[in-house]
Structure formats: structure tokens, C-alpha cells
N, C-alpha and C positions, 0 to 999 in steps of 0.2 A: 723548917727542916736541914735544906743544907744549908744554913748558915751560923745552924747549932755547931755544924763539925766543921772542925780543925783539916780540911782537905790535907793542910800542908804536913801534916802525921800519918794520915790515911797515907800520902806520897811514897814519904819514909818509910813505914809501916809493912807496908806490900814489894815495896824493893826490898828491903831484906828480908821475904820470905821466897825473895822467886827463887825459882829454879834456876834459873837462866844463868848463864858462865858472868862473871863476873870482872869485873877486866880495866884497866892503870892505863898510863901511856904508854908502858912496855909491851904489854897487851899490844893495846894498840900496832906501835913498830914492829912487830915484828907478826901486825900479819899485814902491816902497810903494801910489802910487795904483790900481796897480792890482791885487792884492790884495786888493779888499775882494769879491771872487766869495768868499773863502776863507775869512769870515763868514758868510756868504749860505748858504755848504753844511757843515747840523750832520754828516753821514755819517756825518764823520770823529773828529768830535769824539762822538757814543751810537756811535759801536764802539769809540772807546778808554775810555768811559765804565765798560763793561760790563766792559772785563779790570781798570782802578783801584778801582773804587766806592768811587766820595767818600761818605766822609764829613762828616757838617756841621760839629763839632770842629773841623779839618782847618786848619793854614794853609799858605800854595802857595805855591813859588817857579816860578815857568816859565819858565825860561830860552831865550831864545833867539825870544822868546810871538808874533814876528811880529806882525803884523793884529788878533793873537786869539782867535786862530780856537779855541783847546784855555780862554785864559784865557775868556772872556766866559760860554758858555754852565760855565763851571764856576762864576764871579760865587756864583750863585743854590743852591750845592749844599753848601758850603761857607763857611768862617767868616771866611778871607783869602782872598785872591791878589795876589803881588807882581808884577808882570807886568816882570821883563825880559828888554830888548835894547837890539844895540850901536851900531842904525836908527833916528833919533833922528821918521826917518817913521814905519815901522814904532808906531812908544812916543805920534804920536797918533796915528794909527788908533786906538788901543787909550780912549784921553783919552775924544775925540770921540766917540766908542759909547758909554763912558761913561755922556759926560751926556746924549747920545739920549735911550738904555736906561734911566737915572734910576738907573742903579749904583753904589755907594757903597763898598762891599769891595774895589774894587779902585786897589794902588796902585802906578803903572809908575815903573819905576826904568834911567836909565842905565850898562850893563852889556857885558862882553865877558867872555869867555875866556880873556883874558892877561891881568886886571886882576885886581890883589892884591885880594881879596872877604874876608879881616880887616880888611885896609889903608880898603879904606871901608866895613866895618856891616854887611853884606852877611846878618851875622846866623843863624838857625840856625831851620827851618820845620820840621812835618811833617811835608810830601811836599816831592819835587824832580823835579821837572819837564825836561824834553829830550828837547822830542818834535823831529826831525827836523832838528836848527840843530848840532849837532853840527861845527859845522863849523871847529875848529881843529888846528892841525897835532901840540899835544900832549897826544893821549889819553888817559893817564896822570896827566896830570895837571888835567885837565878830569872823569877821573871822578873823582880825588880831592877834585874843591871840589861836587862834585854828591854825590858819602857825606859828606863830613865838617857838611855844611850840611843834612842829613838827621838827620832826630831817629827818624821812621818805617819810610819811604817808599821807593825811586829809580826811577821811569820815566825810559827812554829807550829813543824810538822813532830807528831806522836802517832803512835800504833794505836789499833786498833783491833780489841780482843788477841790474837796468837800475833797480832803482827807479820817479823817475815820466815816466824819461827814453825816448823815443820811439825804439827803434831802428831803424823805418821813416824815418824823418823825414830820420835824418846818412846812413844808405844812400841815401837821395832825395838827399843833396848830397856826396856821398862821400868823407863824411868815418867816421873809424875814432871808438867806442864804446867810450873808458875812461871808467865815473863814479866810479872808484877805487874805495877802498875800501867790501865788505857788513858785515854782522852782524854774521857769521861773525868780524869780527877784532875788534871788541871784545866775544862772546860768549870767545873765547880768553886777551882778554889781562884782562875780571873774571876767570877761574881761573885765571888771573894769580897775580891778586891776592893770592885768597883769597874771590872774594866766587863766588860759586851762585846765576846771576839764571836765572829763568825764564824763558821764553820766550813767545810767545805771536805770532800776527799777525795785518794787519786788511788785509780785500783792498778796494781800490781800482783803479773801472775809468775810462775813457779821458773827465772830462766834458766837455759840450756850450760851443757856443759860439756869444754873440749876434751874431755874423755873420761872411765866411767872415774880413774884416780884424783882427777876435780873434784868429781864428787863428791868421791869417798872423803876425801882434805873439805872440802865446801865444808859437810855435813859435820863433819871428823869440830870444824871450827864451831859450828854450833851448835853441840850441847858440849865442845871441852873435852876434861882431861879423859877417856877411857881405860879400864878393865880388859886385859885381857880376850875375857868371854864378851865382853860389847864390844870390842872393836870384830871379832868371829859373828855376833850379833847382823849389825852396821853389815860388811860387805857381804852376807847372805841374803840383804834388806836386798842391798844397792843391784846385787844382782839378780835378783827376783822384778825388781819393779826398773830396773837404769834402761834402757830402750836406745834406738839413733833412727831420727826420724827430723826428718830434711838438713837437708847432717852437721847434728847438733846430738850429743847424749840431752837426754830429759825421763824426768821420773812417769811411766803410763800415768799416773792419776792427775786430776788438777790445783794445782798450787795454787791459791790465790790468797791475797794480803791488801789489807786495809785501809793505810792512813789517812789523817784526817788533820787537814791545816786548819789550825786555829789563828787566826790575824783577826786585828783589830787596826784601823785610823785613828792618829792622835785628837787629829780632828774635830770629831763626829765621834756625837755624844751617840749612844739608841737605847 
């Protein structure tokens, strides 16, 4: 039954039907200035590296690197990292952080899933990562590109269920939440393609906010454009649920998200 389903088409249809914000490179460029908190929080990188087990001799392609959440802490642990993203603003942050930290083994590269990687001379790497970055309608083609670019291992990190989206916020605004396809769609397509991926999980809990304004802006980014009525509802929601605790602002309920790490070793058949 699983083999009879076109999981690439399922992925495409679920992405088309999602109610979360659909953003291109320009949207992420606008967001870049407020993503530096992602590189200050090293817990995600630490948990990912426990699964990845970086080796000093590895060359890495970090596809969809964002502001360098993984690329920056990974650089001292491996031989070289190419940090690739379709948003120039993200790559600018990576370059600035490399200068500030004295990192010399990261190369930034403007690259999208839709580009012709071969024509652009992407080349091959020991390990290829796509961490929370599979923002493409053609999942099959993305997997082919990742797999053909890697000599040894491929790591994909994708959402489980609602992922990082806060359903309570959507409920407060009277909106439905359909975050799109989660890891099981990717896993089934990999299986269909003859790739027997291992699966590990990373648990994340709601981050703190620097201020109520920071919380408002973060939640507004999550839901996208709002009407004046929705803006008022979000303000009321924050007044009701944001508390100051242990030196930071946070919601008065626990927010937990789960990420699936799908990975395969090209030298081992399962």
C-alpha cells in the first residue's frame, strides 16, 4: 500500500493546503535581523550533534543554513562547511559571525532547491544536511540532490505534527492550523526511493522572549498578516498568557515541539 502511494504528490498537496505562511527568499531576508537568537541558542545544535557525531575530517554542505544555527558551531568540529541558503540576509549573518568569531573554514553560497546544482558547481561533500529547511514543492528532486551530493551521510530534519507552530495562538485568532506535511511523508518517500533512513528525534520547548513586544512580533511572524481584529486578539492572548519567570518572558503553558532527524549512511544497506 505504501509503495502504491505517490508520496511526492502527497507532499506537494499538503504543502499547497497548509495554513501557515508561505515565504520566499524576500520574506526570509526581512526576517534575518530577528533570527540571531537562533544562533545564541546552542541546545538544538548540541542535540543534533549527538545524533550526527561530527568527524574532524568531514566536509559539510549545510543546505538551508539560515543564520548559521548549525554551521557556526559545527565549523570547529569538521574540516570545512559550505553554508548555503536562498536568502542573502541569512548568508550575511553567517559571514558577519564568521568574522566576529574568527572562523575561517566556512564558505557561504547562495543556493535554492530549484537551482541546477550541477550547473552551479555545487560539487560533493562527505555529509549533507538539510535542517528544518525543506521548503520546496518537489521533495523527490530535493532528496535526489541531497543524496547525490553526499559521499557518506545525509541528514534531514523536519517537523513532527504541528512542529514549532503554537496551536493555541491560532485558536486564539480563530484560525485553523494545517502546518503541511510532516516527517512521515518524507520517511515514506525515502522508503519508496529505496533509502532506508534511520529516525531520531529532537525535543524542543518554547523559547523565552526578551519582552512582550518580542513575543508579539514572534507570534505575528508565525501566523503572518493579521486583520486589526486579529491584532487585538493576539494582544489579549499575550496579556493573558505571558508571564515573567527566571529572567525572561514566557507563556504560562508548556510548549513542546518535536523534530524528526531522518538520516542514512550511504555505505551501509539496511
